[in-house]
C-alpha positions in Angstrom: 137.5 147.1 101.2 140.6 148.6 99.4 141.1 145.4 97.5 137.5 145.4 96.2 137.8 149.1 95.2 141.1 148.5 93.5 139.6 145.6 91.5 136.7 147.7 90.4 139.0 150.5 89.4 141.2 148.1 87.4 138.1 146.7 85.6 136.2 149.9 84.9 138.7 152.7 84.5 140.9 150.9 82.0 138.0 150.5 79.6 136.6 154.0 79.5 138.1 156.2 82.2 141.0 158.6 82.1 143.3 156.2 83.9 143.8 154.0 80.8 147.3 152.6 80.9 147.3 148.9 80.0 146.9 147.9 76.4 145.7 144.6 75.0 146.0 143.1 71.5 142.9 141.5 70.1 142.5 139.2 67.1 139.0 137.7 66.4 138.5 135.3 63.5 134.9 135.0 62.4 133.6 131.7 61.1 130.2 130.5 60.0 129.7 126.8 60.6 133.4 126.2 60.8 134.2 128.0 57.5 135.4 131.6 57.0 132.5 134.0 57.2 132.1 136.6 54.4 135.2 138.4 53.2 134.0 141.7 54.7 133.1 140.2 58.1 134.2 142.5 61.0 133.9 142.9 64.7 133.7 145.8 67.0 134.2 146.3 70.7 131.7 148.7 72.4 131.1 150.4 75.7 128.7 148.0 77.5 125.1 148.6 76.4 126.0 150.4 73.1 124.4 148.7 70.1 125.1 151.3 67.4 127.6 149.7 65.0 129.3 153.0 64.2 129.9 153.9 67.9 132.6 151.3 68.5 135.7 151.7 70.8 137.8 149.6 68.5 137.1 147.4 65.4 138.8 145.4 62.7 138.2 142.8 60.0 138.2 139.1 60.7 141.6 137.8 61.5 143.3 141.2 61.8 145.1 142.3 65.0 144.1 145.4 66.9 145.5 147.2 69.9 143.2 148.9 72.5 142.9 149.5 76.2 142.1 146.6 78.5 138.6 146.5 79.9 135.1 145.2 79.7 133.3 145.5 76.3 130.3 144.3 74.4 131.4 142.5 71.3 129.5 142.9 68.0 130.2 140.5 65.1 129.0 141.6 61.7 128.9 139.5 58.5 126.9 138.8 55.3 124.8 135.7 54.8 122.8 135.0 51.6 123.0 138.7 50.7 121.7 139.9 54.0 123.7 141.7 56.8 123.8 139.8 60.1 125.0 140.5 63.6 125.7 138.6 66.8 126.4 140.3 70.1 128.4 139.0 73.1 128.0 141.0 76.3 130.6 142.0 78.9 133.6 140.4 77.3 136.8 141.0 79.4 139.7 142.1 77.3 143.1 141.8 78.9 146.6 140.9 77.5 146.8 139.1 74.2 143.4 137.8 73.1 143.1 135.5 70.1 139.7 133.9 69.6 137.7 132.2 66.9 134.0 133.3 66.9 131.7 130.9 65.0 128.4 132.7 64.4 126.6 129.4 63.8 127.6 128.2 67.3 126.7 131.2 69.4 126.2 129.4 72.7 129.5 127.5 72.5 131.2 130.8 71.6 129.5 132.6 74.5 130.7 129.8 76.9 134.3 130.1 75.6 134.2 133.9 76.1 132.7 133.4 79.6 135.6 131.1 80.4 138.0 133.8 79.2 136.2 136.3 81.5 136.8 133.9 84.5 140.5 133.6 83.6 140.7 137.4 83.5 139.0 137.8 86.9 141.5 135.2 88.4 144.4 137.1 86.8 143.2 140.4 88.3 142.7 138.8 91.8 146.2 137.3 91.6 147.6 140.7 90.7 145.8 142.3 93.6 147.0 139.6 96.0 150.6 140.3 95.0 150.4 143.9 96.2 152.0 144.3 99.6 149.7 145.6 102.4 149.8 149.3 103.1 150.9 149.7 106.7 150.1 153.4 106.8 146.3 153.0 106.5 
């Protein structure tokens, strides 16, 4: 039970709680059909469920590096296409360590699969970290 609670604490409190201590660096490069998206394309990381583009936890332009707290975020990608503003959302993206990803807005399903694989690697990393903690003989 302690292991499960610790895992949940690591996942949830680092994103939005007061116990934030681990930082991550994030660089997302936004493409459209394999080519650079509009010059003003940007991305934002949001508290899960938030869809208001100005309520981000962190953001930056395509290809720029940003530092933020590790955690689970919804990722919004914003770009212009044919004079119209567009957006694509990816839910529950695990951010841990150094994240460098290319996001192709024309290949949303493939990008979602890649982010999902990144989430699986994050979960495995957290479980390995938990398994390396020595047992507490006092409780």
